[in-house]
C-alpha positions as CSV (number, residue, x, y, z in Angstrom):
1,M,56.4,-39.0,-2.4
2,A,52.9,-37.6,-2.4
3,D,50.4,-38.7,0.1
4,E,47.8,-41.0,-1.5
5,S,45.0,-39.8,0.8
6,L,45.4,-36.1,-0.4
7,T,43.0,-35.3,-3.2
8,T,44.0,-32.5,-5.5
9,G,41.7,-32.6,-8.5
10,P,38.4,-31.3,-9.8
11,E,36.5,-33.4,-7.3
12,L,37.1,-30.7,-4.7
13,A,35.6,-28.0,-6.9
14,S,32.0,-29.2,-6.8
15,P,30.1,-31.1,-4.1
16,A,28.7,-34.5,-4.8
17,M,25.5,-34.4,-6.8
18,V,22.4,-35.5,-4.9
19,I,19.5,-36.9,-7.0
20,R,16.1,-36.4,-5.4
21,R,12.9,-38.0,-6.2
22,R,9.9,-35.9,-7.3
23,E,8.1,-36.8,-4.0
24,Q,10.9,-35.2,-2.0
25,E,10.7,-31.8,-3.7
26,E,9.3,-29.0,-1.7
27,T,7.0,-27.6,-4.4
28,V,3.3,-27.2,-4.7
29,V,1.5,-27.7,-7.9
30,T,0.1,-24.4,-9.0
31,F,-2.9,-25.7,-10.8
32,P,-5.4,-26.6,-9.5
33,A,-4.5,-26.3,-5.8
34,L,-3.3,-22.7,-5.6
35,V,-5.5,-21.4,-8.4
36,W,-8.6,-22.8,-6.7
37,R,-7.6,-21.1,-3.4
38,E,-7.1,-17.8,-5.1
39,F,-10.5,-18.2,-6.9
40,L,-12.2,-18.9,-3.6
41,A,-10.5,-15.9,-1.9
42,G,-11.6,-13.7,-4.8
43,I,-15.2,-14.9,-4.6
44,G,-15.1,-14.3,-0.8
45,M,-13.8,-10.8,-1.3
46,L,-16.5,-10.1,-3.9
47,V,-19.3,-11.3,-1.6
48,F,-17.8,-9.2,1.3
49,L,-17.7,-6.0,-0.9
50,L,-21.2,-6.7,-2.2
51,A,-22.5,-7.0,1.4
52,V,-20.7,-3.8,2.5
53,S,-21.9,-1.9,-0.6
54,I,-25.5,-3.0,0.0
55,Q,-25.4,-2.0,3.7
56,I,-23.6,1.4,3.4
57,N,-25.0,4.0,1.0
58,A,-22.5,6.0,-1.0
59,P,-22.5,9.8,-0.2
60,L,-23.8,10.9,-3.6
61,L,-24.8,14.4,-4.3
62,Q,-27.3,15.8,-6.9
63,R,-26.6,15.4,-10.6
64,A,-23.6,17.4,-11.8
65,N,-24.4,20.9,-13.1
66,T,-21.7,22.2,-15.4
67,S,-22.6,25.8,-14.8
68,I,-22.2,25.6,-11.0
69,T,-19.0,24.2,-9.6
70,P,-18.4,23.9,-5.8
71,N,-15.5,26.1,-4.8
72,P,-13.2,24.5,-4.1
73,A,-14.3,21.1,-5.2
74,K,-13.3,18.2,-2.8
75,A,-11.3,15.5,-4.6
76,P,-12.1,11.8,-4.4
77,W,-10.5,10.1,-1.4
78,Y,-7.6,8.8,-3.5
79,F,-6.6,12.4,-4.4
80,L,-7.3,13.9,-1.0
81,G,-3.7,13.5,0.1
82,L,-2.5,15.5,-2.9
83,Q,-5.3,18.1,-2.3
84,E,-4.2,18.4,1.3
85,L,-0.7,19.0,0.2
86,L,-1.9,21.7,-2.2
87,E,-3.7,23.4,0.7
88,R,-0.5,23.6,2.7
89,F,2.3,24.1,0.2
90,P,2.8,26.0,-3.1
91,P,1.5,24.1,-6.1
92,I,5.0,23.5,-7.6
93,M,6.1,21.8,-4.3
94,A,2.8,19.9,-3.7
95,G,2.1,18.8,-7.2
96,V,5.5,18.3,-8.7
97,A,8.4,18.2,-6.1
98,F,6.9,16.0,-3.4
99,P,5.4,13.3,-5.7
100,T,8.8,13.3,-7.5
101,F,10.7,12.8,-4.2
102,V,8.4,10.0,-3.3
103,I,8.8,8.2,-6.6
104,V,12.6,8.7,-6.7
105,G,12.7,7.5,-3.0
106,M,10.8,4.3,-4.0
107,I,13.1,3.8,-6.9
108,L,16.2,4.2,-4.8
109,T,15.0,2.0,-1.9
110,P,16.7,-1.2,-3.2
111,Y,20.0,0.8,-3.6
112,I,19.7,2.3,-0.1
113,D,18.9,-1.0,1.6
114,K,21.3,-3.5,0.1
115,N,20.4,-6.3,2.5
116,P,19.8,-9.4,0.4
117,S,17.7,-11.1,3.1
118,R,14.0,-11.6,2.4
119,R,13.0,-11.8,6.0
120,P,11.2,-8.6,7.2
121,Q,13.1,-8.4,10.5
122,D,16.3,-8.1,8.5
123,R,15.0,-5.3,6.2
124,R,14.7,-2.5,8.8
125,V,15.6,0.4,6.4
126,A,13.1,-0.6,3.7
127,I,10.3,-1.3,6.2
128,T,11.0,2.0,7.9
129,M,10.9,4.0,4.6
130,F,7.6,2.3,3.6
131,T,6.0,2.8,7.0
132,I,6.8,6.5,6.9
133,Y,5.4,6.8,3.4
134,I,2.2,4.9,4.3
135,M,1.7,7.0,7.5
136,F,1.9,10.3,5.6
137,A,-0.3,9.0,2.7
138,V,-3.0,7.6,5.0
139,G,-2.8,10.6,7.4
140,F,-3.4,13.1,4.6
141,V,-6.4,11.0,3.3
142,I,-7.9,10.8,6.8
143,V,-7.5,14.5,7.3
144,G,-9.0,15.2,3.9
145,V,-12.0,12.9,4.5
146,F,-12.9,13.5,8.1
147,F,-11.6,17.0,8.9
148,R,-12.4,18.9,5.8
149,G,-15.9,20.1,5.3
150,L,-17.6,22.4,2.8
151,A,-15.3,24.6,0.8
152,F,-12.5,22.4,2.1
153,N,-12.5,24.3,5.4
154,W,-11.3,22.6,8.6
155,D,-14.4,21.0,10.2
156,W,-14.6,19.1,13.5
157,T,-18.3,18.4,13.4
158,Q,-18.0,15.0,11.7
159,I,-15.8,13.8,14.5
160,L,-17.0,15.7,17.6
161,G,-20.6,16.3,16.5
162,H,-22.3,19.7,16.0
163,P,-21.7,22.0,19.0
164,G,-25.3,23.3,19.0
165,L,-27.1,19.9,18.9
166,T,-27.5,17.5,21.8
167,P,-27.7,13.8,21.0
168,A,-31.1,12.2,21.0
169,S,-31.8,10.0,24.0
């Protein structure tokens, strides 16, 4: 004789279905609440950038002359990291190999760090890889902007001041 209290059917395969009301859902309506916040954040950022651009003058030079090119030309800030690499390594390494390694490393990051968690404290490998990348990228840009002077030579005067001048009192 089988025990009547023992259940052996499809009812064990799936849990009981719970029907929720719409008020109990943990969702936020995207429009207009979230879109309005993003619009206000965009307007705030626009006002901030306008204020900064009005207060700080861009370091513009004279009009470009196609017959006279500064040697070597200093790249814009977003290419200074690459220019700094070109200063230190052979062109095939700095212009081809290193950027390829970075891109392949970014592509392989999800396969190296297989942790399914979305919490940052559980994703130490991915965060460490990204932090190392950002430190090198920002470091090369800072070196290129603040420590490279005319003709892309090493220059401390922007940081330490000119050695022959005394500050005005």
